[in-house]
N, CA, C and O atoms as a Tripos MOL2 file, in Angstrom:
@<TRIPOS>MOLECULE
protein
  304   303    76     0     0
PROTEIN
NO_CHARGES

@<TRIPOS>ATOM
      1 N          15.5820 -181.8230  -46.3240 N.3       1 MET1
      2 CA         16.4350 -182.8890  -47.1040 C.3       1 MET1
      3 C          17.1490 -183.8290  -46.0860 C.2       1 MET1
      4 O          17.2490 -185.0220  -46.3730 O.2       1 MET1
      5 N          17.6200 -183.3840  -44.9840 N.am      2 LEU2
      6 CA         18.0800 -183.9850  -43.5990 C.3       2 LEU2
      7 C          16.9310 -184.9340  -42.9660 C.2       2 LEU2
      8 O          17.0540 -186.1200  -42.6600 O.2       2 LEU2
      9 N          15.7060 -184.0620  -42.8380 N.am      3 SER3
     10 CA         14.6210 -185.0070  -42.4290 C.3       3 SER3
     11 C          13.9930 -185.9020  -43.1210 C.2       3 SER3
     12 O          13.4070 -186.7380  -42.4330 O.2       3 SER3
     13 N          13.9090 -186.0190  -44.2670 N.am      4 LEU4
     14 CA         13.7090 -186.7940  -45.3840 C.3       4 LEU4
     15 C          14.8560 -187.7120  -45.4030 C.2       4 LEU4
     16 O          14.3750 -188.8450  -45.4220 O.2       4 LEU4
     17 N          15.7650 -187.7580  -45.4050 N.am      5 SER5
     18 CA         16.6870 -188.9360  -45.1170 C.3       5 SER5
     19 C          16.6750 -189.7880  -44.2380 C.2       5 SER5
     20 O          16.8320 -191.0000  -44.3880 O.2       5 SER5
     21 N          16.3780 -188.8710  -42.7070 N.am      6 ALA6
     22 CA         16.2470 -189.6770  -41.7440 C.3       6 ALA6
     23 C          15.1140 -190.5630  -41.8510 C.2       6 ALA6
     24 O          15.1800 -191.6060  -41.2010 O.2       6 ALA6
     25 N          13.9950 -190.3270  -42.6080 N.am      7 GLY7
     26 CA         12.8790 -190.8920  -42.5600 C.3       7 GLY7
     27 C          13.1250 -192.1570  -43.5510 C.2       7 GLY7
     28 O          12.3720 -193.1300  -43.6070 O.2       7 GLY7
     29 N          14.0880 -192.0140  -44.1800 N.am      8 GLN8
     30 CA         14.4490 -193.1680  -45.4170 C.3       8 GLN8
     31 C          15.5850 -194.1330  -44.3380 C.2       8 GLN8
     32 O          15.6270 -195.3330  -44.6090 O.2       8 GLN8
     33 N          16.2490 -193.7720  -43.4620 N.am      9 PHE9
     34 CA         17.0380 -194.5340  -42.5730 C.3       9 PHE9
     35 C          16.2850 -195.0500  -41.5260 C.2       9 PHE9
     36 O          16.6840 -196.1260  -41.0800 O.2       9 PHE9
     37 N          15.0710 -194.4450  -40.9050 N.am     10 SER10
     38 CA         14.6530 -195.3290  -40.1210 C.3      10 SER10
     39 C          13.5980 -196.5950  -40.0320 C.2      10 SER10
     40 O          13.1160 -197.1280  -39.0320 O.2      10 SER10
     41 N          13.3740 -196.9480  -41.7180 N.am     11 LEU11
     42 CA         12.7970 -198.3440  -41.6300 C.3      11 LEU11
     43 C          11.5070 -198.5880  -41.5160 C.2      11 LEU11
     44 O          10.9580 -199.6840  -41.4060 O.2      11 LEU11
     45 N          10.9050 -197.2390  -41.5520 N.am     12 SER12
     46 CA          9.1660 -197.2850  -40.7330 C.3      12 SER12
     47 C           8.7200 -196.8950  -42.2680 C.2      12 SER12
     48 O           9.4630 -196.2130  -42.9740 O.2      12 SER12
     49 N           7.5830 -197.3310  -42.6780 N.am     13 PRO13
     50 CA          6.4910 -196.8310  -43.6250 C.3      13 PRO13
     51 C           6.2930 -195.4370  -43.2610 C.2      13 PRO13
     52 O           5.8030 -194.9800  -42.2290 O.2      13 PRO13
     53 N           6.8940 -194.6620  -44.5870 N.am     14 GLY14
     54 CA          6.9720 -193.3670  -44.7740 C.3      14 GLY14
     55 C           7.7340 -192.4680  -44.0980 C.2      14 GLY14
     56 O           7.7670 -191.2450  -44.2370 O.2      14 GLY14
     57 N           8.3880 -193.2150  -43.3010 N.am     15 GLY15
     58 CA          9.6060 -192.3580  -42.1630 C.3      15 GLY15
     59 C           8.8020 -191.7470  -41.5500 C.2      15 GLY15
     60 O           9.0200 -190.5380  -41.6220 O.2      15 GLY15
     61 N           7.5430 -192.1300  -40.6840 N.am     16 ALA16
     62 CA          6.7170 -192.1640  -39.7760 C.3      16 ALA16
     63 C           7.4990 -191.8390  -38.9660 C.2      16 ALA16
     64 O           8.6290 -192.1900  -39.3050 O.2      16 ALA16
     65 N           7.4720 -191.3160  -38.0090 N.am     17 GLY17
     66 CA          7.9230 -190.5500  -36.5160 C.3      17 GLY17
     67 C           9.7180 -190.0110  -36.8470 C.2      17 GLY17
     68 O           9.9410 -188.9590  -36.2470 O.2      17 GLY17
     69 N          10.4500 -190.3160  -37.3240 N.am     18 ALA18
     70 CA         11.5600 -190.1030  -37.4480 C.3      18 ALA18
     71 C          12.0860 -188.9750  -38.5140 C.2      18 ALA18
     72 O          13.2430 -188.5560  -38.5150 O.2      18 ALA18
     73 N          11.2130 -188.6090  -39.2870 N.am     19 ALA19
     74 CA         10.8360 -187.5650  -40.4190 C.3      19 ALA19
     75 C          10.2260 -186.2400  -39.3790 C.2      19 ALA19
     76 O          10.6430 -185.0830  -39.4360 O.2      19 ALA19
     77 N           9.3490 -186.6500  -38.6180 N.am     20 GLU20
     78 CA          8.8810 -185.3400  -37.5720 C.3      20 GLU20
     79 C           9.8640 -184.8880  -36.4120 C.2      20 GLU20
     80 O          10.1520 -183.7740  -35.9750 O.2      20 GLU20
     81 N          10.2730 -186.1790  -36.0780 N.am     21 LEU21
     82 CA         11.5350 -185.4450  -35.0560 C.3      21 LEU21
     83 C          12.6850 -184.8410  -35.7120 C.2      21 LEU21
     84 O          13.3320 -183.9790  -35.1160 O.2      21 LEU21
     85 N          12.9520 -185.1630  -36.7170 N.am     22 THR22
     86 CA         14.0770 -184.4640  -37.2580 C.3      22 THR22
     87 C          13.5910 -183.2520  -37.6920 C.2      22 THR22
     88 O          14.5160 -182.4430  -37.7670 O.2      22 THR22
     89 N          12.5480 -182.7970  -38.0030 N.am     23 SER23
     90 CA         11.9840 -181.8160  -38.7600 C.3      23 SER23
     91 C          11.9470 -180.8720  -37.2510 C.2      23 SER23
     92 O          12.7050 -179.9220  -37.0520 O.2      23 SER23
     93 N          11.2120 -181.2130  -36.5560 N.am     24 ALA24
     94 CA         10.8180 -180.4490  -35.3450 C.3      24 ALA24
     95 C          12.3560 -180.0680  -34.3420 C.2      24 ALA24
     96 O          12.3670 -179.0500  -33.6480 O.2      24 ALA24
     97 N          13.4190 -180.8870  -34.3820 N.am     25 ALA25
     98 CA         14.8060 -180.7790  -33.8470 C.3      25 ALA25
     99 C          15.5720 -179.2270  -34.5030 C.2      25 ALA25
    100 O          16.3100 -178.3700  -34.0160 O.2      25 ALA25
    101 N          14.9660 -179.4330  -35.7740 N.am     26 LEU26
    102 CA         15.6180 -178.3570  -36.6780 C.3      26 LEU26
    103 C          14.8130 -177.1290  -36.6990 C.2      26 LEU26
    104 O          15.3240 -176.0110  -36.6280 O.2      26 LEU26
    105 N          13.6550 -177.3240  -36.7900 N.am     27 LEU27
    106 CA         12.5550 -175.9250  -37.2880 C.3      27 LEU27
    107 C          12.3040 -175.4070  -35.7240 C.2      27 LEU27
    108 O          12.2000 -174.1830  -35.6440 O.2      27 LEU27
    109 N          12.2090 -176.0160  -34.6710 N.am     28 ALA28
    110 CA         11.8060 -175.6020  -33.3040 C.3      28 ALA28
    111 C          12.7080 -174.5380  -32.7600 C.2      28 ALA28
    112 O          12.1180 -173.6540  -32.1380 O.2      28 ALA28
    113 N          14.2000 -174.4130  -32.8720 N.am     29 PRO29
    114 CA         14.9020 -173.4390  -32.4230 C.3      29 PRO29
    115 C          14.5080 -172.0780  -33.4180 C.2      29 PRO29
    116 O          14.4780 -170.9500  -32.9250 O.2      29 PRO29
    117 N          14.2980 -172.2490  -34.4400 N.am     30 MET30
    118 CA         14.2200 -171.2700  -35.3650 C.3      30 MET30
    119 C          13.0490 -170.5740  -35.2260 C.2      30 MET30
    120 O          13.1510 -169.3680  -35.0040 O.2      30 MET30
    121 N          11.9750 -171.0570  -35.3050 N.am     31 VAL31
    122 CA         10.3960 -170.5100  -35.1140 C.3      31 VAL31
    123 C           9.9000 -171.0310  -34.0460 C.2      31 VAL31
    124 O           8.7150 -170.7210  -34.1670 O.2      31 VAL31
    125 N           9.9840 -171.5840  -33.1250 N.am     32 GLY32
    126 CA          9.1080 -172.1370  -31.9170 C.3      32 GLY32
    127 C           8.6460 -173.4120  -32.2640 C.2      32 GLY32
    128 O           8.8420 -174.0160  -33.3190 O.2      32 GLY32
    129 N           7.8960 -173.8280  -31.0900 N.am     33 LYS33
    130 CA          7.5940 -175.1070  -31.1140 C.3      33 LYS33
    131 C           6.2420 -175.0040  -31.5150 C.2      33 LYS33
    132 O           5.9070 -175.9130  -32.2740 O.2      33 LYS33
    133 N           5.3310 -174.1550  -31.2330 N.am     34 SER34
    134 CA          4.0580 -174.4270  -31.9400 C.3      34 SER34
    135 C           3.8430 -173.8750  -33.6600 C.2      34 SER34
    136 O           2.9200 -174.2880  -34.3630 O.2      34 SER34
    137 N           4.6860 -173.0740  -34.0390 N.am     35 THR35
    138 CA          4.5520 -172.7110  -35.4480 C.3      35 THR35
    139 C           5.2470 -174.1660  -36.0690 C.2      35 THR35
    140 O           4.7110 -174.7380  -37.0180 O.2      35 THR35
    141 N           6.4280 -174.6640  -35.4610 N.am     36 ALA36
    142 CA          7.1210 -175.8540  -36.1840 C.3      36 ALA36
    143 C           6.2960 -177.1890  -36.0670 C.2      36 ALA36
    144 O           6.6830 -178.0200  -36.8890 O.2      36 ALA36
    145 N           5.4690 -177.5330  -35.4260 N.am     37 ALA37
    146 CA          4.5230 -178.4210  -34.7400 C.3      37 ALA37
    147 C           3.2340 -178.0220  -36.0900 C.2      37 ALA37
    148 O           2.7380 -179.0130  -36.6280 O.2      37 ALA37
    149 N           2.8490 -176.9130  -36.4770 N.am     38 ALA38
    150 CA          2.1520 -176.8600  -37.4340 C.3      38 ALA38
    151 C           2.5620 -176.9450  -38.9050 C.2      38 ALA38
    152 O           1.8680 -177.2730  -39.8670 O.2      38 ALA38
    153 N           3.7930 -176.5890  -38.8650 N.am     39 ALA39
    154 CA          4.5300 -176.5850  -40.1370 C.3      39 ALA39
    155 C           4.6450 -177.8770  -40.7020 C.2      39 ALA39
    156 O           4.3360 -178.2030  -41.8480 O.2      39 ALA39
    157 N           5.2690 -178.8220  -39.5070 N.am     40 ILE40
    158 CA          5.3380 -180.3880  -39.6640 C.3      40 ILE40
    159 C           4.0310 -181.0780  -39.7970 C.2      40 ILE40
    160 O           4.0650 -182.0810  -40.5100 O.2      40 ILE40
    161 N           2.8150 -180.7460  -39.2380 N.am     41 LEU41
    162 CA          1.4510 -181.2250  -39.7310 C.3      41 LEU41
    163 C           1.1090 -181.0010  -40.8180 C.2      41 LEU41
    164 O           0.7280 -181.9680  -41.4760 O.2      41 LEU41
    165 N           1.1030 -179.7180  -41.4200 N.am     42 ILE42
    166 CA          1.1360 -179.5920  -42.8920 C.3      42 ILE42
    167 C           1.7720 -180.1550  -43.8190 C.2      42 ILE42
    168 O           1.2360 -180.5000  -44.8730 O.2      42 ILE42
    169 N           2.8480 -180.2990  -43.5810 N.am     43 TRP43
    170 CA          4.2160 -181.1870  -44.5290 C.3      43 TRP43
    171 C           3.6210 -182.1690  -44.8860 C.2      43 TRP43
    172 O           3.2610 -182.4270  -46.0340 O.2      43 TRP43
    173 N           3.3960 -183.0910  -43.4860 N.am     44 ARG44
    174 CA          3.1740 -184.6740  -43.6200 C.3      44 ARG44
    175 C           1.6590 -184.5900  -44.0000 C.2      44 ARG44
    176 O           1.3630 -185.5480  -44.7150 O.2      44 ARG44
    177 N           0.8960 -183.9890  -43.8230 N.am     45 ILE45
    178 CA         -0.4080 -184.1210  -44.4880 C.3      45 ILE45
    179 C          -0.1300 -184.1070  -45.8830 C.2      45 ILE45
    180 O          -0.1890 -185.1870  -46.4700 O.2      45 ILE45
    181 N           0.2380 -182.8090  -46.6890 N.am     46 VAL46
    182 CA          0.6060 -183.1280  -48.1030 C.3      46 VAL46
    183 C           1.1890 -183.9510  -48.4020 C.2      46 VAL46
    184 O           0.7970 -184.3800  -49.4870 O.2      46 VAL46
    185 N           2.3860 -184.7280  -47.8190 N.am     47 THR47
    186 CA          3.3260 -185.2430  -48.8370 C.3      47 THR47
    187 C           3.0700 -186.6140  -48.5200 C.2      47 THR47
    188 O           3.4710 -187.4690  -49.3100 O.2      47 THR47
    189 N           2.2920 -187.0450  -47.1940 N.am     48 TYR48
    190 CA          1.8770 -188.5500  -46.7600 C.3      48 TYR48
    191 C           0.8350 -188.7280  -47.0740 C.2      48 TYR48
    192 O           0.5410 -189.2690  -48.1400 O.2      48 TYR48
    193 N          -0.2100 -188.2070  -45.9980 N.am     49 TYR49
    194 CA         -1.7270 -188.7290  -45.7240 C.3      49 TYR49
    195 C          -2.3550 -188.3170  -46.7810 C.2      49 TYR49
    196 O          -3.3610 -188.9350  -47.1310 O.2      49 TYR49
    197 N          -1.8710 -187.1000  -47.5810 N.am     50 PHE50
    198 CA         -2.9060 -186.8380  -48.5730 C.3      50 PHE50
    199 C          -2.7700 -188.0430  -49.7380 C.2      50 PHE50
    200 O          -3.7940 -188.2180  -50.3990 O.2      50 PHE50
    201 N          -1.7310 -188.8050  -50.0270 N.am     51 TYR51
    202 CA         -1.7390 -189.7400  -51.0610 C.3      51 TYR51
    203 C          -2.3560 -191.2370  -50.7270 C.2      51 TYR51
    204 O          -2.8590 -192.0440  -51.5090 O.2      51 TYR51
    205 N          -2.1300 -191.3440  -49.1740 N.am     52 LEU52
    206 CA         -2.7900 -192.4480  -48.6330 C.3      52 LEU52
    207 C          -4.3380 -192.1890  -48.9190 C.2      52 LEU52
    208 O          -5.0060 -193.1550  -49.2890 O.2      52 LEU52
    209 N          -4.7840 -191.2830  -48.8100 N.am     53 VAL53
    210 CA         -6.4230 -191.1730  -48.7870 C.3      53 VAL53
    211 C          -6.7850 -190.9530  -50.2250 C.2      53 VAL53
    212 O          -7.8900 -191.3310  -50.6150 O.2      53 VAL53
    213 N          -5.9350 -190.3650  -51.0530 N.am     54 ALA54
    214 CA         -6.1570 -190.5100  -52.4020 C.3      54 ALA54
    215 C          -6.3220 -192.0910  -53.2530 C.2      54 ALA54
    216 O          -7.2410 -192.6020  -53.8930 O.2      54 ALA54
    217 N          -4.9120 -192.5340  -52.8790 N.am     55 GLY55
    218 CA         -4.6890 -193.4220  -53.3350 C.3      55 GLY55
    219 C          -5.6770 -195.1950  -52.8050 C.2      55 GLY55
    220 O          -5.7360 -196.2870  -53.3700 O.2      55 GLY55
    221 N          -6.3230 -194.6350  -51.4170 N.am     56 GLY56
    222 CA         -6.9190 -195.9860  -50.9330 C.3      56 GLY56
    223 C          -7.9900 -196.5890  -52.0540 C.2      56 GLY56
    224 O          -7.8990 -197.7010  -52.5740 O.2      56 GLY56
    225 N          -9.1580 -195.4710  -52.3400 N.am     57 PRO57
    226 CA         -9.9930 -195.9940  -53.2680 C.3      57 PRO57
    227 C          -9.7110 -196.5600  -54.6140 C.2      57 PRO57
    228 O         -10.5140 -197.1990  -55.2940 O.2      57 PRO57
    229 N          -8.3810 -196.2340  -54.9520 N.am     58 VAL58
    230 CA         -8.1680 -196.5530  -56.0160 C.3      58 VAL58
    231 C          -7.3510 -198.0260  -56.0520 C.2      58 VAL58
    232 O          -7.2820 -198.7970  -57.0090 O.2      58 VAL58
    233 N          -6.7610 -198.1770  -54.7350 N.am     59 PHE59
    234 CA         -6.0780 -199.3150  -54.4860 C.3      59 PHE59
    235 C          -7.4630 -200.6820  -54.4690 C.2      59 PHE59
    236 O          -7.4780 -201.7570  -55.0690 O.2      59 PHE59
    237 N          -8.3400 -200.1640  -53.6740 N.am     60 LEU60
    238 CA         -9.3540 -201.1900  -53.4580 C.3      60 LEU60
    239 C         -10.1950 -201.3250  -54.5300 C.2      60 LEU60
    240 O         -10.7570 -202.4050  -54.7120 O.2      60 LEU60
    241 N         -10.3770 -200.3610  -55.2970 N.am     61 LEU61
    242 CA        -10.7760 -201.1850  -56.5280 C.3      61 LEU61
    243 C         -10.1470 -201.8490  -57.6170 C.2      61 LEU61
    244 O         -10.6810 -202.7250  -58.2980 O.2      61 LEU61
    245 N          -8.6000 -201.2520  -57.8070 N.am     62 MET62
    246 CA         -7.7430 -202.3730  -58.5690 C.3      62 MET62
    247 C          -7.2780 -203.4800  -57.9430 C.2      62 MET62
    248 O          -6.8110 -204.3650  -58.6590 O.2      62 MET62
    249 N          -7.3030 -203.6480  -56.6360 N.am     63 VAL63
    250 CA         -6.9700 -204.9400  -55.9370 C.3      63 VAL63
    251 C          -7.7670 -205.7600  -55.1560 C.2      63 VAL63
    252 O          -7.6630 -206.9730  -54.9750 O.2      63 VAL63
    253 N          -8.5670 -204.9820  -54.7150 N.am     64 GLY64
    254 CA         -9.5410 -205.4830  -53.6870 C.3      64 GLY64
    255 C         -10.7160 -205.7610  -54.3340 C.2      64 GLY64
    256 O         -11.4880 -206.4950  -53.7180 O.2      64 GLY64
    257 N         -11.0880 -205.3320  -55.5170 N.am     65 LYS65
    258 CA        -12.4170 -205.9430  -56.2940 C.3      65 LYS65
    259 C         -12.3540 -207.5210  -56.8890 C.2      65 LYS65
    260 O         -12.9590 -208.5810  -56.7290 O.2      65 LYS65
    261 N         -11.1280 -206.9400  -57.7530 N.am     66 PRO66
    262 CA        -10.5380 -208.7490  -58.1050 C.3      66 PRO66
    263 C         -10.6540 -209.9910  -57.1170 C.2      66 PRO66
    264 O         -11.2140 -211.0800  -57.2390 O.2      66 PRO66
    265 N          -9.8730 -209.3850  -56.0380 N.am     67 LEU67
    266 CA         -9.7330 -210.4910  -54.9310 C.3      67 LEU67
    267 C         -10.7540 -210.6530  -54.3740 C.2      67 LEU67
    268 O         -10.9460 -211.8570  -54.5430 O.2      67 LEU67
    269 N         -11.6580 -210.2380  -53.7520 N.am     68 LEU68
    270 CA        -12.9350 -210.3540  -53.4680 C.3      68 LEU68
    271 C         -13.6650 -211.1960  -54.6300 C.2      68 LEU68
    272 O         -13.9850 -212.3270  -54.2620 O.2      68 LEU68
    273 N         -13.9280 -210.9330  -55.7030 N.am     69 ILE69
    274 CA        -14.4470 -212.1410  -56.5800 C.3      69 ILE69
    275 C         -13.6060 -213.4240  -56.5660 C.2      69 ILE69
    276 O         -13.9730 -214.5820  -56.3710 O.2      69 ILE69
    277 N         -12.6770 -213.0480  -56.7600 N.am     70 LYS70
    278 CA        -11.6270 -214.5430  -56.8740 C.3      70 LYS70
    279 C         -12.1010 -215.5040  -55.4580 C.2      70 LYS70
    280 O         -12.3030 -216.7180  -55.4250 O.2      70 LYS70
    281 N         -12.2090 -214.3540  -54.1680 N.am     71 LEU71
    282 CA        -12.7000 -215.3360  -52.9140 C.3      71 LEU71
    283 C         -13.9530 -215.6790  -53.2190 C.2      71 LEU71
    284 O         -14.1420 -216.8710  -53.4600 O.2      71 LEU71
    285 N         -14.9920 -214.8350  -53.2790 N.am     72 LEU72
    286 CA        -16.4190 -215.3670  -53.3460 C.3      72 LEU72
    287 C         -16.6750 -216.5240  -54.0860 C.2      72 LEU72
    288 O         -17.6090 -217.2650  -53.7800 O.2      72 LEU72
    289 N         -15.7600 -216.8020  -55.2530 N.am     73 ARG73
    290 CA        -16.1680 -218.0010  -56.4870 C.3      73 ARG73
    291 C         -15.2660 -219.3530  -55.4580 C.2      73 ARG73
    292 O         -15.6060 -220.5210  -55.6460 O.2      73 ARG73
    293 N         -14.4640 -219.1200  -54.7150 N.am     74 ILE74
    294 CA        -13.6390 -220.2640  -53.8710 C.3      74 ILE74
    295 C         -14.9350 -220.8010  -53.0330 C.2      74 ILE74
    296 O         -15.1980 -221.9730  -52.7650 O.2      74 ILE74
    297 N         -15.5900 -219.7590  -52.7290 N.am     75 LYS75
    298 CA        -16.0960 -220.5860  -51.3100 C.3      75 LYS75
    299 C         -17.6420 -220.8650  -51.9900 C.2      75 LYS75
    300 O         -18.3850 -221.5080  -51.2480 O.2      75 LYS75
    301 N         -18.1150 -220.5340  -53.0760 N.am     76 THR76
    302 CA        -19.5840 -221.0380  -53.6540 C.3      76 THR76
    303 C         -19.4760 -222.1300  -54.2100 C.2      76 THR76
    304 O         -20.4650 -222.6710  -54.7060 O.2      76 THR76
@<TRIPOS>BOND
     1     1     2 1
     2     2     3 1
     3     3     4 2
     4     3     5 am
     5     5     6 1
     6     6     7 1
     7     7     8 2
     8     7     9 am
     9     9    10 1
    10    10    11 1
    11    11    12 2
    12    11    13 am
    13    13    14 1
    14    14    15 1
    15    15    16 2
    16    15    17 am
    17    17    18 1
    18    18    19 1
    19    19    20 2
    20    19    21 am
    21    21    22 1
    22    22    23 1
    23    23    24 2
    24    23    25 am
    25    25    26 1
    26    26    27 1
    27    27    28 2
    28    27    29 am
    29    29    30 1
    30    30    31 1
    31    31    32 2
    32    31    33 am
    33    33    34 1
    34    34    35 1
    35    35    36 2
    36    35    37 am
    37    37    38 1
    38    38    39 1
    39    39    40 2
    40    39    41 am
    41    41    42 1
    42    42    43 1
    43    43    44 2
    44    43    45 am
    45    45    46 1
    46    46    47 1
    47    47    48 2
    48    47    49 am
    49    49    50 1
    50    50    51 1
    51    51    52 2
    52    51    53 am
    53    53    54 1
    54    54    55 1
    55    55    56 2
    56    55    57 am
    57    57    58 1
    58    58    59 1
    59    59    60 2
    60    59    61 am
    61    61    62 1
    62    62    63 1
    63    63    64 2
    64    63    65 am
    65    65    66 1
    66    66    67 1
    67    67    68 2
    68    67    69 am
    69    69    70 1
    70    70    71 1
    71    71    72 2
    72    71    73 am
    73    73    74 1
    74    74    75 1
    75    75    76 2
    76    75    77 am
    77    77    78 1
    78    78    79 1
    79    79    80 2
    80    79    81 am
    81    81    82 1
    82    82    83 1
    83    83    84 2
    84    83    85 am
    85    85    86 1
    86    86    87 1
    87    87    88 2
    88    87    89 am
    89    89    90 1
    90    90    91 1
    91    91    92 2
    92    91    93 am
    93    93    94 1
    94    94    95 1
    95    95    96 2
    96    95    97 am
    97    97    98 1
    98    98    99 1
    99    99   100 2
   100    99   101 am
   101   101   102 1
   102   102   103 1
   103   103   104 2
   104   103   105 am
   105   105   106 1
   106   106   107 1
   107   107   108 2
   108   107   109 am
   109   109   110 1
   110   110   111 1
   111   111   112 2
   112   111   113 am
   113   113   114 1
   114   114   115 1
   115   115   116 2
   116   115   117 am
   117   117   118 1
   118   118   119 1
   119   119   120 2
   120   119   121 am
   121   121   122 1
   122   122   123 1
   123   123   124 2
   124   123   125 am
   125   125   126 1
   126   126   127 1
   127   127   128 2
   128   127   129 am
   129   129   130 1
   130   130   131 1
   131   131   132 2
   132   131   133 am
   133   133   134 1
   134   134   135 1
   135   135   136 2
   136   135   137 am
   137   137   138 1
   138   138   139 1
   139   139   140 2
   140   139   141 am
   141   141   142 1
   142   142   143 1
   143   143   144 2
   144   143   145 am
   145   145   146 1
   146   146   147 1
   147   147   148 2
   148   147   149 am
   149   149   150 1
   150   150   151 1
   151   151   152 2
   152   151   153 am
   153   153   154 1
   154   154   155 1
   155   155   156 2
   156   155   157 am
   157   157   158 1
   158   158   159 1
   159   159   160 2
   160   159   161 am
   161   161   162 1
   162   162   163 1
   163   163   164 2
   164   163   165 am
   165   165   166 1
   166   166   167 1
   167   167   168 2
   168   167   169 am
   169   169   170 1
   170   170   171 1
   171   171   172 2
   172   171   173 am
   173   173   174 1
   174   174   175 1
   175   175   176 2
   176   175   177 am
   177   177   178 1
   178   178   179 1
   179   179   180 2
   180   179   181 am
   181   181   182 1
   182   182   183 1
   183   183   184 2
   184   183   185 am
   185   185   186 1
   186   186   187 1
   187   187   188 2
   188   187   189 am
   189   189   190 1
   190   190   191 1
   191   191   192 2
   192   191   193 am
   193   193   194 1
   194   194   195 1
   195   195   196 2
   196   195   197 am
   197   197   198 1
   198   198   199 1
   199   199   200 2
   200   199   201 am
   201   201   202 1
   202   202   203 1
   203   203   204 2
   204   203   205 am
   205   205   206 1
   206   206   207 1
   207   207   208 2
   208   207   209 am
   209   209   210 1
   210   210   211 1
   211   211   212 2
   212   211   213 am
   213   213   214 1
   214   214   215 1
   215   215   216 2
   216   215   217 am
   217   217   218 1
   218   218   219 1
   219   219   220 2
   220   219   221 am
   221   221   222 1
   222   222   223 1
   223   223   224 2
   224   223   225 am
   225   225   226 1
   226   226   227 1
   227   227   228 2
   228   227   229 am
   229   229   230 1
   230   230   231 1
   231   231   232 2
   232   231   233 am
   233   233   234 1
   234   234   235 1
   235   235   236 2
   236   235   237 am
   237   237   238 1
   238   238   239 1
   239   239   240 2
   240   239   241 am
   241   241   242 1
   242   242   243 1
   243   243   244 2
   244   243   245 am
   245   245   246 1
   246   246   247 1
   247   247   248 2
   248   247   249 am
   249   249   250 1
   250   250   251 1
   251   251   252 2
   252   251   253 am
   253   253   254 1
   254   254   255 1
   255   255   256 2
   256   255   257 am
   257   257   258 1
   258   258   259 1
   259   259   260 2
   260   259   261 am
   261   261   262 1
   262   262   263 1
   263   263   264 2
   264   263   265 am
   265   265   266 1
   266   266   267 1
   267   267   268 2
   268   267   269 am
   269   269   270 1
   270   270   271 1
   271   271   272 2
   272   271   273 am
   273   273   274 1
   274   274   275 1
   275   275   276 2
   276   275   277 am
   277   277   278 1
   278   278   279 1
   279   279   280 2
   280   279   281 am
   281   281   282 1
   282   282   283 1
   283   283   284 2
   284   283   285 am
   285   285   286 1
   286   286   287 1
   287   287   288 2
   288   287   289 am
   289   289   290 1
   290   290   291 1
   291   291   292 2
   292   291   293 am
   293   293   294 1
   294   294   295 1
   295   295   296 2
   296   295   297 am
   297   297   298 1
   298   298   299 1
   299   299   300 2
   300   299   301 am
   301   301   302 1
   302   302   303 1
   303   303   304 2
@<TRIPOS>SUBSTRUCTURE
     1 MET1         2 RESIDUE 1 A MET
     2 LEU2         6 RESIDUE 1 A LEU
     3 SER3        10 RESIDUE 1 A SER
     4 LEU4        14 RESIDUE 1 A LEU
     5 SER5        18 RESIDUE 1 A SER
     6 ALA6        22 RESIDUE 1 A ALA
     7 GLY7        26 RESIDUE 1 A GLY
     8 GLN8        30 RESIDUE 1 A GLN
     9 PHE9        34 RESIDUE 1 A PHE
    10 SER10       38 RESIDUE 1 A SER
    11 LEU11       42 RESIDUE 1 A LEU
    12 SER12       46 RESIDUE 1 A SER
    13 PRO13       50 RESIDUE 1 A PRO
    14 GLY14       54 RESIDUE 1 A GLY
    15 GLY15       58 RESIDUE 1 A GLY
    16 ALA16       62 RESIDUE 1 A ALA
    17 GLY17       66 RESIDUE 1 A GLY
    18 ALA18       70 RESIDUE 1 A ALA
    19 ALA19       74 RESIDUE 1 A ALA
    20 GLU20       78 RESIDUE 1 A GLU
    21 LEU21       82 RESIDUE 1 A LEU
    22 THR22       86 RESIDUE 1 A THR
    23 SER23       90 RESIDUE 1 A SER
    24 ALA24       94 RESIDUE 1 A ALA
    25 ALA25       98 RESIDUE 1 A ALA
    26 LEU26      102 RESIDUE 1 A LEU
    27 LEU27      106 RESIDUE 1 A LEU
    28 ALA28      110 RESIDUE 1 A ALA
    29 PRO29      114 RESIDUE 1 A PRO
    30 MET30      118 RESIDUE 1 A MET
    31 VAL31      122 RESIDUE 1 A VAL
    32 GLY32      126 RESIDUE 1 A GLY
    33 LYS33      130 RESIDUE 1 A LYS
    34 SER34      134 RESIDUE 1 A SER
    35 THR35      138 RESIDUE 1 A THR
    36 ALA36      142 RESIDUE 1 A ALA
    37 ALA37      146 RESIDUE 1 A ALA
    38 ALA38      150 RESIDUE 1 A ALA
    39 ALA39      154 RESIDUE 1 A ALA
    40 ILE40      158 RESIDUE 1 A ILE
    41 LEU41      162 RESIDUE 1 A LEU
    42 ILE42      166 RESIDUE 1 A ILE
    43 TRP43      170 RESIDUE 1 A TRP
    44 ARG44      174 RESIDUE 1 A ARG
    45 ILE45      178 RESIDUE 1 A ILE
    46 VAL46      182 RESIDUE 1 A VAL
    47 THR47      186 RESIDUE 1 A THR
    48 TYR48      190 RESIDUE 1 A TYR
    49 TYR49      194 RESIDUE 1 A TYR
    50 PHE50      198 RESIDUE 1 A PHE
    51 TYR51      202 RESIDUE 1 A TYR
    52 LEU52      206 RESIDUE 1 A LEU
    53 VAL53      210 RESIDUE 1 A VAL
    54 ALA54      214 RESIDUE 1 A ALA
    55 GLY55      218 RESIDUE 1 A GLY
    56 GLY56      222 RESIDUE 1 A GLY
    57 PRO57      226 RESIDUE 1 A PRO
    58 VAL58      230 RESIDUE 1 A VAL
    59 PHE59      234 RESIDUE 1 A PHE
    60 LEU60      238 RESIDUE 1 A LEU
    61 LEU61      242 RESIDUE 1 A LEU
    62 MET62      246 RESIDUE 1 A MET
    63 VAL63      250 RESIDUE 1 A VAL
    64 GLY64      254 RESIDUE 1 A GLY
    65 LYS65      258 RESIDUE 1 A LYS
    66 PRO66      262 RESIDUE 1 A PRO
    67 LEU67      266 RESIDUE 1 A LEU
    68 LEU68      270 RESIDUE 1 A LEU
    69 ILE69      274 RESIDUE 1 A ILE
    70 LYS70      278 RESIDUE 1 A LYS
    71 LEU71      282 RESIDUE 1 A LEU
    72 LEU72      286 RESIDUE 1 A LEU
    73 ARG73      290 RESIDUE 1 A ARG
    74 ILE74      294 RESIDUE 1 A ILE
    75 LYS75      298 RESIDUE 1 A LYS
    76 THR76      302 RESIDUE 1 A THR
């Protein structure tokens, strides 16, 4: 909860950077640096990057295709 809050207060997209730093600061003393790094990497892939990869094609189909058609009509 603390690392997610730090990510929200950082004002960067998706809390990139701040969430990882606070998670590392909280986890590293308990489980070690390499285990904390692996846990943070898995956590960010599941909670952030997976949604970008899954949502990218949907976004392009919903927004990109109509925008491309509109731009091509203006140029011709």
